[in-house]
Structure formats: structure tokens, C-alpha cells
C-alpha positions as CSV (number, residue, x, y, z in Angstrom):
1,X,123.4,26.7,177.5
2,X,126.4,29.0,177.1
3,X,126.6,30.8,180.5
4,X,126.9,34.1,178.6
5,X,123.5,33.5,177.1
6,X,122.0,32.2,180.4
7,X,119.7,35.0,181.5
8,X,118.8,35.6,185.2
9,X,115.6,37.1,186.6
10,X,115.2,38.8,189.9
11,X,111.7,38.2,191.3
12,X,110.1,39.6,194.5
13,X,107.2,41.5,196.0
14,X,107.4,45.2,195.3
15,X,109.5,47.2,197.8
16,X,111.5,44.2,198.8
17,X,114.9,45.3,197.8
18,X,114.8,44.2,194.2
19,X,116.0,47.5,192.9
20,X,119.0,47.3,195.3
21,X,119.7,43.8,194.0
22,X,119.4,45.0,190.4
23,X,121.9,47.7,191.0
24,X,124.3,45.4,192.8
25,X,124.3,42.9,189.9
26,X,124.4,45.7,187.3
27,X,127.6,47.0,189.0
28,X,129.4,43.8,187.9
29,X,131.6,44.4,184.9
30,X,130.0,41.6,182.9
31,X,126.3,41.9,184.0
32,X,123.7,44.2,182.6
33,X,120.3,44.6,184.4
34,X,118.1,47.3,182.9
35,X,115.3,49.1,184.6
36,X,112.1,47.0,184.9
37,X,110.5,46.2,181.5
38,X,107.2,44.7,182.7
39,X,106.9,42.9,179.3
40,X,105.5,39.6,180.6
41,X,102.7,41.6,182.3
42,X,102.0,44.3,179.6
43,X,102.5,42.4,176.4
44,X,102.9,38.6,176.8
45,X,99.2,37.9,177.8
46,X,98.1,39.3,174.4
47,X,100.4,37.3,172.1
48,X,97.3,35.6,170.6
49,X,96.5,39.0,168.9
50,X,99.6,39.0,166.7
51,X,99.0,35.9,164.7
52,X,101.8,33.8,163.3
53,X,105.0,35.5,164.3
54,X,106.9,33.7,161.5
55,X,105.2,36.3,159.3
56,X,107.5,39.3,159.3
57,X,104.7,41.8,159.5
58,X,103.3,40.1,162.6
59,X,106.7,40.0,164.3
60,X,107.3,43.7,163.5
61,X,103.9,44.6,165.1
62,X,105.0,42.8,168.3
63,X,108.4,44.6,168.2
64,X,106.6,47.9,167.8
65,X,104.4,47.3,170.8
66,X,107.3,46.2,173.0
67,X,109.2,49.3,172.2
68,X,106.2,51.5,172.8
69,X,105.7,50.3,176.4
70,X,106.2,53.2,178.9
71,X,108.7,51.1,180.8
72,X,111.1,50.2,177.9
73,X,110.5,53.7,176.5
74,X,112.6,54.9,179.5
75,X,115.6,52.8,178.6
76,X,118.7,54.6,177.1
77,X,118.7,52.2,174.1
78,X,116.3,53.0,171.3
79,X,116.4,50.3,168.6
80,X,114.0,50.7,165.7
81,X,111.3,48.0,165.6
82,X,112.6,46.6,162.3
83,X,116.1,46.4,163.7
84,X,114.9,44.6,166.8
85,X,112.9,42.1,164.7
86,X,116.0,41.5,162.6
87,X,118.1,40.9,165.7
88,X,115.8,38.2,167.1
89,X,117.4,34.8,166.8
90,X,114.0,33.2,166.5
91,X,110.7,34.9,165.5
92,X,109.0,34.7,168.9
93,X,108.3,36.9,171.9
94,X,111.3,35.4,173.6
95,X,113.4,36.1,170.6
96,X,112.5,39.8,170.7
97,X,112.8,39.9,174.5
98,X,116.3,38.5,174.3
99,X,117.4,40.8,171.4
100,X,116.2,43.8,173.3
101,X,118.1,42.9,176.4
102,X,121.2,42.1,174.4
103,X,121.0,45.6,172.9
104,X,121.0,47.1,176.4
105,X,123.9,44.8,177.4
106,X,126.0,45.8,174.4
107,X,125.3,49.5,175.0
108,X,126.7,49.0,178.5
109,X,129.7,47.1,177.3
110,X,128.5,43.9,179.2
111,X,128.5,40.2,178.2
112,X,125.4,38.9,180.0
113,X,121.9,40.2,180.8
114,X,119.5,39.9,183.6
115,X,116.0,41.3,184.3
116,X,114.1,42.6,187.2
117,X,110.4,43.2,187.2
118,X,108.5,42.4,190.5
119,X,105.4,41.1,188.8
120,X,107.4,38.4,187.0
121,X,106.8,36.5,190.3
122,X,103.6,35.4,188.7
123,X,105.2,34.5,185.3
124,X,108.1,32.3,186.3
125,X,106.8,29.2,184.4
126,X,106.3,31.2,181.2
127,X,109.7,32.8,181.6
128,X,111.2,29.4,181.9
129,X,109.3,28.2,178.9
130,X,110.8,31.0,176.8
131,X,114.2,30.7,178.4
132,X,114.8,27.1,179.5
133,X,118.2,27.9,181.0
134,X,117.0,30.9,183.0
135,X,118.1,31.4,186.6
136,X,115.9,33.1,189.2
137,X,116.9,35.0,192.3
138,X,114.1,35.6,194.8
139,X,114.8,38.5,197.2
140,X,112.6,38.3,200.2
141,X,111.9,41.0,202.7
142,X,110.0,40.9,206.0
143,X,106.4,41.4,204.9
144,X,105.7,43.7,207.8
145,X,108.4,46.1,206.6
146,X,107.4,45.7,203.0
147,X,103.8,46.6,203.8
148,X,105.0,49.9,205.5
149,X,107.3,50.7,202.6
150,X,104.7,50.3,199.9
151,X,102.3,52.4,201.8
152,X,105.0,55.1,202.1
153,X,105.7,55.0,198.4
154,X,104.0,56.4,195.3
155,X,102.8,52.9,194.5
156,X,99.6,51.1,195.2
157,X,98.2,49.6,197.5
158,X,98.0,52.4,200.0
159,X,96.9,50.5,203.0
160,X,99.5,48.7,205.1
161,X,97.1,45.7,205.5
162,X,96.7,45.5,201.7
163,X,100.4,45.7,201.3
164,X,101.0,42.7,203.6
165,X,98.3,40.8,201.7
166,X,100.0,41.6,198.4
167,X,103.4,40.5,199.8
168,X,102.0,37.2,200.7
169,X,100.5,36.6,197.2
170,X,103.9,37.4,195.6
171,X,106.1,35.3,197.8
172,X,103.7,32.3,197.7
173,X,103.6,32.6,193.9
174,X,107.4,32.4,193.7
175,X,107.5,29.5,196.1
176,X,105.0,27.6,194.0
177,X,106.9,28.1,190.8
178,X,110.3,27.6,192.4
179,X,109.3,24.1,193.5
180,X,109.4,23.1,189.8
181,X,112.9,24.5,189.2
182,X,116.2,22.6,189.3
183,X,118.6,23.5,192.2
184,X,121.0,25.5,189.9
185,X,118.1,27.6,188.6
186,X,116.8,29.1,191.9
187,X,118.4,31.1,194.7
188,X,116.6,32.8,197.6
189,X,118.2,35.6,199.5
190,X,116.8,37.7,202.3
191,X,117.0,41.5,202.1
192,X,118.0,41.8,205.7
193,X,120.8,39.3,205.3
194,X,122.1,41.2,202.2
195,X,122.1,44.5,204.1
196,X,123.7,43.1,207.2
197,X,126.5,41.1,205.4
198,X,126.7,42.4,201.9
199,X,130.0,40.9,200.8
200,X,129.1,37.4,202.0
201,X,125.8,37.3,200.2
202,X,127.0,39.0,197.1
203,X,129.7,36.4,196.8
204,X,127.0,33.8,197.2
205,X,125.0,35.4,194.4
206,X,128.1,35.4,192.2
207,X,128.8,31.7,192.9
208,X,125.2,30.9,191.9
209,X,125.5,32.8,188.6
210,X,128.9,31.4,187.9
211,X,130.5,34.8,187.9
212,X,133.6,36.2,189.7
213,X,133.0,38.5,192.6
214,X,133.8,42.1,192.0
215,X,134.2,44.7,194.8
216,X,132.3,47.3,192.8
217,X,129.2,45.4,193.6
218,X,129.5,46.5,197.3
219,X,128.9,50.1,196.3
220,X,126.0,50.1,193.9
221,X,125.0,53.6,194.9
222,X,128.1,54.9,193.1
223,X,127.2,53.6,189.7
224,X,125.8,55.7,186.9
225,X,122.7,53.6,186.8
226,X,122.0,54.2,190.5
227,X,122.5,58.0,190.1
228,X,120.0,58.1,187.3
229,X,117.5,55.8,189.0
230,X,117.6,57.6,192.4
231,X,116.5,60.8,190.7
232,X,113.0,59.5,190.9
233,X,111.4,60.0,194.3
234,X,110.2,56.4,194.3
235,X,113.8,55.1,194.2
236,X,115.6,57.9,196.1
237,X,116.9,55.4,198.7
238,X,119.1,53.8,196.0
239,X,121.5,56.8,196.3
240,X,122.4,55.5,199.8
241,X,125.0,52.8,200.6
242,X,123.9,49.3,201.5
243,X,122.8,49.4,205.2
244,X,120.3,47.9,207.7
245,X,118.6,51.3,208.0
246,X,115.3,50.1,206.6
247,X,115.2,46.7,208.4
248,X,112.7,45.9,211.1
249,X,110.9,49.2,210.7
250,X,107.7,47.7,211.9
251,X,109.1,47.5,215.4
252,X,109.2,51.3,215.7
253,X,106.6,52.4,213.2
254,X,103.6,50.2,214.0
255,X,101.6,49.9,217.3
256,X,101.7,46.4,218.8
257,X,98.1,45.8,217.9
258,X,98.7,46.5,214.2
259,X,101.7,44.1,214.2
260,X,99.5,41.5,215.8
261,X,96.9,42.0,213.0
262,X,99.5,41.7,210.3
263,X,100.9,38.5,211.9
264,X,97.5,37.0,211.9
265,X,97.3,37.6,208.2
266,X,100.8,36.6,207.1
267,X,102.4,35.0,210.2
268,X,102.7,31.5,208.7
269,X,104.4,32.9,205.6
270,X,106.8,35.1,207.7
271,X,107.8,32.0,209.7
272,X,108.4,30.0,206.5
273,X,111.0,32.6,205.5
274,X,112.6,32.6,208.9
275,X,111.0,35.8,210.3
276,X,110.0,35.3,214.0
277,X,106.7,36.7,215.1
278,X,106.7,39.6,217.5
279,X,103.9,38.4,219.7
280,X,100.5,36.7,219.6
281,X,98.7,37.1,216.3
282,X,95.3,38.8,216.6
283,X,93.2,39.0,213.5
284,X,91.8,42.4,212.5
285,X,88.0,42.6,212.6
286,X,86.7,41.2,209.4
287,X,84.7,44.4,208.6
288,X,87.8,46.6,209.0
289,X,90.0,44.2,206.9
290,X,87.4,44.4,204.2
291,X,87.4,48.2,204.3
292,X,91.2,48.3,203.8
293,X,91.3,45.8,201.1
294,X,88.3,47.2,199.2
295,X,89.6,50.8,199.5
296,X,92.7,49.7,197.6
297,X,90.7,48.1,194.7
298,X,90.8,50.7,192.0
299,X,87.5,50.6,190.2
300,X,87.5,54.2,188.8
301,X,90.8,55.5,187.6
302,X,89.6,59.1,188.0
303,X,89.7,58.5,191.8
304,X,93.5,57.8,191.8
305,X,94.7,61.4,191.2
306,X,92.3,62.6,193.9
307,X,93.5,60.0,196.4
308,X,97.1,61.2,195.8
309,X,96.1,64.8,196.0
310,X,94.2,64.2,199.3
311,X,97.2,62.3,200.7
312,X,99.5,65.3,200.0
313,X,97.0,67.6,201.7
314,X,96.9,65.3,204.8
315,X,100.7,65.2,204.9
316,X,100.9,68.9,204.7
317,X,98.5,69.3,207.7
318,X,100.6,66.8,209.6
319,X,103.7,68.8,209.0
320,X,102.0,71.8,210.5
321,X,101.0,69.8,213.6
322,X,97.3,69.7,212.9
323,X,97.3,66.0,213.5
324,X,99.8,63.2,214.4
325,X,99.8,59.4,214.2
326,X,98.6,59.3,217.8
327,X,95.3,60.7,216.7
328,X,94.6,57.5,214.6
329,X,93.2,54.3,216.0
330,X,95.4,52.2,213.6
331,X,98.0,52.6,210.9
332,X,96.9,49.6,208.9
333,X,94.8,51.8,206.6
334,X,98.0,53.7,205.4
335,X,101.1,55.4,206.7
336,X,100.0,58.8,205.6
């Protein structure tokens, strides 16, 4: 495959540094990596409902639905559905997907496109089937830190324990699919290593992709894309330079007992990726673990706004000194 048409996909668990990596690669003068599209999660499972895509009306319906997703709707490029369908080299989901990303790349003056959606960790085989030459970059972060970060964020799950469980499902899914990839199609990089030695690991990324290193990749926070993305509270950290500031947070933010419970849950996976354990793993009581996991299972969407409202009320009371973390027996149920 022509390297210019060889797409690359960033895969990871949420809050693992994938946005940082997206902005690093997007800072390259040849590479365009738009905000997450989530199309393999939102649209691909329902391809059966579009009929024969060789029929123009069916392909147009799929193009319309792709462009109506709330994710792609935030992109700066706004092609008409008919124009997107006409731009597809082949009348398939992959053809529309490729055409959409080329539209973004052309608008940015770039010659190659990539993609970053965390949930693509579960769709790597399907991505490879649609794009046989695709390359995958797996950015891995310490699951103990990732669990804290997702609990701190506006995302779900809320519980630290659930976040660690989620991290393990994501990274194991990537490992399983990566085992079927040729060596030139898969690269693994640790968030902590990228933050500690950015130039060395960005050069490694460029070599993997067959691209020249560009010093602008060392300052992704200065790009137009980063400035726009960091305006959202969920991604405010992307306005900051690359640093180790958010590495090994668990050592100062979690009690030793909580760390031991997390390591009992994900310790083997942590060690597989080169993260040493802090102590002796000690499983959380099964009943408490079930409480945390079940609490993060959304069965009634009406409860979600209330949960967020209640969290903000708790945080406000904490800011007034009504309570502190020392009042809680464990932080595994959530950081706030």
C-alpha cells in the first residue's frame, strides 16, 4: 500500500494519553488526526440495516448517518452526504470512512490521515478488514493512574475500582488483536515513557510510521488543534506541555489499602506492561467490589444527570471544609 494511503489508528483505554498522542501526531506537517469519530462503535455494528451499499440510495443513507453522529458533527469539515458518497473510492463503510478522513486531511493541508477513538480497542480486527494496510499504535498507561483519572473526569465509570476493571478489559482486548498483526503494523508505547523522554519516543513513532521527525511534535499544546480541544473541561490538560506531572498519581492519591485492592484486580496485567506492584495485592471484599461495579452500570439514563449534580454538590461541600478524603473509608468508590 502507498504509505500516503496507509492509515494509522491510536488505540487505548480512556484517559491513557491517547489525546496527547493524537495531538503529537497531528502536529506533524504531513499527518492529520481529527477528534475521535467513534464510527466503528456508533455505526459499524448496524451495517446490516443499510442493505446493498452498491445501491446509491443505500450508500447515501449510510453517509447521512455517519455525518449526523454527534462526534463527527463537531469536526470543522462539513461535507454534504452526496459529496461524501461520491468521494468514496469503493461503495462500502470503509470507503466512506476513508473519504471522510481524507476530507479532514485535505482541509488541514496534510497528506496522510490517522484516527483516535479509545473504543476502537475492541474493533481492531474489523478495522484491519476494512483497511488491510492499517497500522496501530497502542498507548498504555498505568492502570492505577488511569482509574483515578477517569474517576476525576466527566466520563463514566465513576468508581476508581470500575475504572481499573475497564482499563484491564481495554488493554487485554488490544493485546488479543495485536497478536494477529504483522510486526510493521503494531507499536506499543507507554504514556510514562512518552512523558519522560518525549523526543526519543516520538522519533520511535515516526520511524514506525515511516515519517520524518519534526520538532513541532514536541510542543503539541501550541497547535491550533490543541487550543480548540483544550477548551473543553474534559481535555483541559492538553493545553499544558508534555510532562510527567500526571504519572504515578496513585502513589500520593490513594491509600495503601486501595492500591493493594487495585493490584489484586489488575496486578498481572500491570506487570505484563512493565509496571511494578507497590506491595502485596489484597482483594477488596467481594460485596464491596460488586457495589462499585454495579453502581457504575447505567440502567436508567435519568439517573445520570442526578449523579453528576450530586457529585458537584459533594465537591462544593468539600471545598467549604464540610468533609475531606480522610472521612472516607476508601477512595475506590470514586475520587469525588
